[in-house]
C-alpha positions as CSV (number, residue, x, y, z in Angstrom):
1,M,-33.9,93.2,74.2
2,N,-36.1,94.4,77.0
3,S,-34.4,94.3,80.4
4,I,-37.3,92.3,82.0
5,F,-36.6,89.4,79.7
6,N,-33.5,87.2,79.7
7,E,-32.7,83.6,78.9
8,K,-33.5,82.2,82.4
9,T,-36.9,83.8,82.6
10,A,-38.1,84.2,79.0
11,N,-40.2,81.0,79.1
12,W,-42.3,82.0,82.1
13,L,-44.0,85.1,80.6
14,D,-45.6,85.0,77.2
15,I,-47.3,88.2,75.8
16,R,-49.5,87.7,72.8
17,T,-51.5,90.2,70.8
18,I,-54.3,89.0,68.6
19,N,-56.9,90.7,66.4
20,H,-59.7,88.2,66.0
21,A,-62.0,86.3,68.3
22,T,-61.5,83.0,66.4
23,N,-57.8,83.5,67.0
24,L,-58.4,83.9,70.7
25,S,-60.2,80.6,70.9
26,D,-57.3,78.9,69.1
27,H,-54.9,80.5,71.7
28,Y,-57.0,79.2,74.6
29,L,-57.0,75.7,73.0
30,S,-53.2,75.7,72.4
31,I,-52.5,76.9,76.0
32,C,-54.9,74.5,77.6
33,S,-53.8,71.5,75.5
34,Q,-50.2,72.2,76.5
35,H,-50.7,72.8,80.1
36,T,-53.5,70.4,81.2
37,L,-51.1,67.5,80.6
38,S,-49.3,68.4,83.8
39,R,-52.5,67.6,85.8
40,K,-52.3,71.1,87.4
41,W,-54.8,73.8,86.9
42,V,-55.0,76.3,84.1
43,L,-56.5,79.6,85.3
44,L,-58.1,81.9,82.8
45,I,-58.6,85.5,84.2
46,N,-61.2,87.6,82.4
47,P,-61.7,85.2,79.4
48,E,-64.0,86.2,76.6
49,E,-67.2,84.1,76.9
50,K,-67.6,83.1,73.2
51,S,-64.0,81.9,73.0
52,L,-64.3,80.1,76.3
53,A,-67.5,78.4,75.1
54,A,-65.7,77.3,71.9
55,L,-62.9,75.9,74.0
56,C,-65.3,73.8,76.1
57,E,-66.8,72.3,72.9
58,R,-63.5,71.0,71.7
59,E,-62.6,67.3,72.2
60,G,-59.5,66.3,74.0
61,I,-59.6,69.2,76.5
62,D,-59.9,68.3,80.2
63,V,-62.2,71.2,81.2
64,S,-62.2,69.9,84.8
65,R,-58.6,71.3,85.1
66,I,-59.6,74.8,83.8
67,L,-60.6,77.5,86.3
68,T,-62.0,80.8,85.2
69,V,-62.3,84.1,87.1
70,T,-64.4,86.9,85.6
71,P,-64.4,90.0,87.7
72,K,-67.9,91.6,87.9
73,R,-67.2,95.0,89.5
74,Q,-63.5,95.6,89.5
75,D,-60.3,94.2,88.0
76,I,-58.5,91.4,89.7
77,K,-55.7,92.8,91.8
78,L,-52.2,92.3,90.6
79,Q,-51.2,91.1,94.1
80,S,-53.7,88.2,93.8
81,I,-52.3,87.2,90.4
82,K,-48.7,87.3,91.7
83,A,-49.7,85.2,94.7
84,A,-51.4,82.6,92.4
85,L,-48.3,82.5,90.2
86,G,-45.9,82.2,93.1
87,R,-47.8,79.3,94.7
88,G,-47.2,77.0,91.7
89,N,-50.6,75.3,91.9
90,C,-51.4,76.2,88.3
91,S,-49.5,75.0,85.3
92,A,-50.5,78.3,83.5
93,I,-52.3,81.5,84.3
94,V,-53.8,83.3,81.3
95,I,-54.6,87.0,81.8
96,C,-56.9,88.4,79.1
97,N,-57.2,92.0,78.0
98,A,-55.2,93.5,80.9
99,C,-53.4,96.9,80.6
100,L,-50.1,96.1,82.4
101,A,-47.1,98.4,82.7
102,A,-43.6,97.1,82.1
103,E,-43.0,97.1,85.9
104,E,-46.1,95.0,86.4
105,L,-45.0,92.5,83.7
106,A,-41.6,92.2,85.3
107,E,-43.3,91.4,88.7
108,L,-45.5,88.8,87.0
109,Q,-42.5,87.3,85.4
110,A,-40.6,87.0,88.6
111,Y,-43.5,85.3,90.4
112,A,-44.1,83.0,87.5
113,Q,-40.5,81.9,87.7
114,L,-40.7,81.5,91.4
115,G,-43.8,79.2,91.2
116,Q,-42.7,77.6,87.9
117,T,-46.1,78.7,86.4
118,S,-46.4,79.9,82.9
119,C,-48.0,83.3,82.7
120,V,-49.7,84.2,79.4
121,V,-51.0,87.7,78.8
122,I,-53.3,88.0,75.8
123,N,-54.3,91.4,74.5
124,K,-56.9,91.8,71.8
125,T,-56.5,94.6,69.4
126,S,-59.6,96.4,68.3
127,L,-60.0,97.2,64.6
128,H,-61.9,100.4,64.0
């Protein structure tokens, strides 16, 4: 077992790897369905537009509780994500297609636990 994961913190960081855009939309739906019930925000960082549009068309999703951040010129700074996790204003923060090192994942996990905010990292594999 990786040293950054243990029983106490395992539920705060969820790393998912997917290989199809439809699957991505289903992941967004699952995460948002689960976390909008808490009446807190769900923050999607760098979501894929088609999958996000599909999510917005689904019934039963309170899109007023979903925030999206799409960086135009540069990546969102890790420090900003850690701050958002630590504040606890969001039920979940979903980070899409980020290349994060093990140390960065450990930091995100610690801040997620501090703010009791689920952190989901979704990486899409590309098939050549």
